[in-house]
C-alpha positions in Angstrom: 118.1 84.3 87.0 114.5 84.2 88.2 112.3 87.1 89.0 109.4 87.2 91.5 106.8 89.8 91.6 104.9 90.9 94.7 101.9 93.3 94.8 102.3 96.3 97.0 99.8 99.2 97.8 99.8 101.7 94.9 102.0 104.7 95.4 103.7 107.1 93.1 107.4 107.3 92.4 108.6 110.3 94.4 110.7 111.5 91.4 108.8 110.9 88.2 105.2 110.3 89.6 104.6 107.0 87.8 102.3 104.7 89.9 104.0 101.6 91.3 101.9 98.7 92.5 104.3 95.8 92.3 107.9 95.0 93.3 110.1 92.5 91.4 113.0 90.8 93.1 116.0 89.2 91.5 116.7 87.4 94.7 114.2 84.6 94.5 111.3 84.2 96.9 111.3 87.7 98.4 108.7 90.3 99.1 109.4 93.9 100.2 109.3 94.7 103.9 109.2 98.1 105.6 112.7 99.6 105.0 113.3 97.5 101.9 114.8 99.5 99.0 112.8 99.9 95.8 113.9 101.2 92.4 111.4 103.0 90.0 111.4 101.0 86.8 110.8 104.2 84.8 113.3 106.7 86.2 115.5 104.4 88.4 114.9 106.6 91.5 115.8 104.8 94.7 113.2 104.8 97.5 112.4 102.8 100.6 109.1 101.1 101.6 107.3 102.7 104.5 105.6 100.7 107.3 102.4 100.5 105.1 104.6 99.4 102.0 104.0 102.7 100.2 107.1 104.5 99.0 109.2 107.1 101.0 112.4 108.9 100.4 115.6 107.3 101.7 117.1 108.7 104.9 120.7 109.9 104.8 121.8 106.8 106.8 120.1 104.6 104.3 121.8 106.3 101.4 125.2 105.6 103.0 124.2 102.1 103.9 123.2 101.1 100.3 126.0 102.9 98.5 127.7 100.3 96.2 125.3 97.5 97.2 125.9 94.8 94.6 122.3 93.6 94.5 121.0 97.2 93.8 123.8 97.8 91.3 122.8 94.6 89.4 119.1 95.5 89.5 119.9 99.0 88.1 122.0 97.4 85.4 119.1 95.1 84.4 116.7 98.0 84.3 119.1 100.1 82.3 119.6 97.2 79.8 115.9 96.9 79.3 115.6 100.7 78.6 118.4 100.4 76.1 116.8 97.5 74.4 113.4 99.3 74.2 115.0 102.4 72.7 116.7 100.3 70.0 113.4 98.5 69.3 111.5 101.7 69.1 114.1 103.3 66.8 113.9 100.2 64.5 110.1 100.5 64.4 110.3 104.1 63.3 112.7 103.1 60.4 110.5 100.2 59.2 108.3 101.0 56.2 
């Protein structure tokens, strides 16, 4: 699996407030477009890109449309796996003398 990162205008996650200025795709050569779905790497909140590529909340229609989307589910699983790995790594560092 290859990942491609694109720069987007800085905007804050609408849930946790972390600044986001890049988008990473698991689908090869892809950059976000208005209406594309984004996932906060920190809290996994789902948002959409606005016309200016800043983040906005999903509409009700978008929520229904993306429910169960296999690409989004895979991306969330990858992010979740990274967070689990980081938690284990940090716990091991605390135990080390």
